[in-house]
N, C-alpha and C positions, 0 to 999 in steps of 0.2 A: 286624644284620638289614638294614641299608641304610636310607638316608634317603628315597629316592624310593619312591613307592608300588609301582612295578614291581619295584624291587630287593627290597623287603620280600616281595612276592608270590613272586618267584623264589627267595628264600632259603627260604621255607616249602615251596615245591614241591620243591626239591632236597633239603631236609631230610626231607620225607615220602618221597621216592624212596629215600633211604638206609635209613630204618627199615622200609620195606615191600619194598624190592627188593634193593639191594646187600648189606646186612647179612645178611638171611636166606639169600640165594643163596650168598654167600661162606662163611658159617658152615656151612651144610648141605654144601656141596662139601667143605670141609675135614674135616668130621665123617665123611662117607662115605669120603673118601680115606684117612683114618687108621684105618679098620677093619682088623682082622687080615686079613680076606678082603673087599676092597672089592666092593660090589655094582655091576656095570657099568651097570645102568639108573640107579640113584640118582646115581652119580658123573657119568655123562653128562648127566643132566637138570640137576643143579645146577651143574656146570662150564659147561654151555652157557648157563644163565641168568646166571651170574656174568660170563661173557664178554660177553653182550649188555649187561649193566649197565655194564661197563667201556667198551664201545663207545659207549654213550650219553654217558658222561663225556668220552671222547676227542673226540667230535663237538662237545660244548659247549665244552670247553677249547681246542679248536683255533680257536675264534672269540672267546673272551673270556679275561681273565686269571683271574677268580674266578667261581665258580658263579653268583652273583647279578649278575654283570657290572659291579658297582660297587666292591666292596671285599671283603677277606677277611672271612668270616662263619662263623657256627655251621654252616652247610651244608658249608663246606670242612672244618671241624674234624671233623664227623661222618663224612665220607667218608674222611678221611686215614688213619685207623687200618687200615681194610680195604684201601685201595689200597696202603699201605706194606707190608702183609703178604699181598699177592696170591698169593705162592707157596704159602701155606697152602692155598689153594683151587685149586692147580694152574694158576695164571695167570702169564703172563710179561709184565711191564710193558714190555719192549723192543718189544712189538708196539703200544704206545700212547705215542708220543713226546710228545704234548701233555700227557697225563696224567702221564707221568714227570717232565716239566719242572715241572708244577704241584706235584707231591709234593716235588720238590726245593726249590721256593720255600717251601713250608710248613716243611720240615725246617730251613731256615735261619732261621726266626723264632726270636728269643731264647727265648721261653717254650717252644717246641717242642723246641729244642736242649737246654734244661735238663731237660725231662721225659724225652726219649729217652736222655739220658746215664744216667739211673737204671736203664734197662732193657738198654742195650747192653753 
């Protein structure tokens, strides 16, 4: 969570953004993209929101190493799965260099590497 009050507040803010913003947007975009006959309105709406959420993360991570600006936290962990699988929602991480670099740092964590090895 972070030791300083601001880092704890930032952790909670970014965690809440994931559960209320990135997760629903990416999940819905992926859902509507995978339909036999995708609905252009729904895919456009949720892909646009997913992109906006990724842009927020890109902006933040171009200024700090971790979302709470202090250390790797639950906020980073919560966002990582969606960011790692951005293609599911029709997003291209090549457009977000700071976000891609952040995801790479998380992928190199020992615990993350062990977990991902079970799925890759």
